[in-house]
C-alpha positions as YAML, in Angstrom:
chain: A
units: angstrom
residues:
- id: 1
  name: UNK
  ca: [-19.25, -20.97, 15.66]
- id: 2
  name: UNK
  ca: [-16.03, -22.05, 14.49]
- id: 3
  name: UNK
  ca: [-17.27, -21.26, 11.04]
- id: 4
  name: UNK
  ca: [-17.85, -17.46, 11.99]
- id: 5
  name: UNK
  ca: [-14.40, -16.96, 13.52]
- id: 6
  name: UNK
  ca: [-12.75, -18.31, 10.38]
- id: 7
  name: UNK
  ca: [-14.83, -15.70, 8.16]
- id: 8
  name: UNK
  ca: [-14.18, -12.74, 10.26]
- id: 9
  name: UNK
  ca: [-10.49, -13.53, 10.52]
- id: 10
  name: UNK
  ca: [-10.50, -13.86, 6.64]
- id: 11
  name: UNK
  ca: [-12.20, -10.58, 6.25]
- id: 12
  name: UNK
  ca: [-9.58, -9.27, 8.39]
- id: 13
  name: UNK
  ca: [-6.80, -10.42, 6.48]
- id: 14
  name: UNK
  ca: [-8.49, -9.21, 3.17]
- id: 15
  name: UNK
  ca: [-8.74, -5.87, 4.71]
- id: 16
  name: UNK
  ca: [-5.16, -5.93, 6.00]
- id: 17
  name: UNK
  ca: [-3.82, -6.99, 2.51]
- id: 18
  name: UNK
  ca: [-5.85, -4.13, 0.80]
- id: 19
  name: UNK
  ca: [-4.45, -1.49, 3.19]
- id: 20
  name: UNK
  ca: [-0.98, -2.70, 2.46]
- id: 21
  name: UNK
  ca: [-1.66, -2.61, -1.23]
- id: 22
  name: UNK
  ca: [-2.86, 0.78, -1.24]
- id: 23
  name: UNK
  ca: [-0.04, 2.08, 1.12]
- id: 24
  name: UNK
  ca: [2.85, 0.35, -0.87]
- id: 25
  name: UNK
  ca: [1.17, 1.97, -4.19]
- id: 26
  name: UNK
  ca: [1.02, 5.35, -2.74]
- id: 27
  name: UNK
  ca: [4.64, 4.97, -1.50]
- id: 28
  name: UNK
  ca: [5.68, 3.93, -5.10]
- id: 29
  name: UNK
  ca: [3.82, 6.94, -6.46]
- id: 30
  name: UNK
  ca: [5.30, 9.66, -4.19]
- id: 31
  name: UNK
  ca: [8.87, 8.03, -4.64]
- id: 32
  name: UNK
  ca: [8.45, 8.08, -8.38]
- id: 33
  name: UNK
  ca: [7.32, 11.62, -8.24]
- id: 34
  name: UNK
  ca: [10.29, 12.66, -6.03]
- id: 35
  name: UNK
  ca: [12.60, 10.87, -8.48]
- id: 36
  name: UNK
  ca: [11.03, 12.72, -11.41]
- id: 37
  name: UNK
  ca: [11.64, 16.26, -9.78]
- id: 38
  name: UNK
  ca: [15.13, 15.17, -8.70]
- id: 39
  name: UNK
  ca: [15.84, 14.40, -12.47]
- id: 40
  name: UNK
  ca: [14.36, 17.62, -13.74]
- id: 41
  name: UNK
  ca: [16.56, 19.52, -11.16]
- id: 42
  name: UNK
  ca: [20.54, 18.74, -11.82]
- id: 43
  name: UNK
  ca: [21.49, 21.11, -9.06]
- id: 44
  name: UNK
  ca: [19.57, 19.22, -6.33]
...
């Protein structure tokens, strides 16, 4: 019984870290794209 709860919580933590990684990666890509667009337009 104890082992099952530990395993499920570990699975939840793994999913959580994967979601955080994907979100941070997409945010990094979006900010990088906006930085490139800003550099191409000197008037902005």
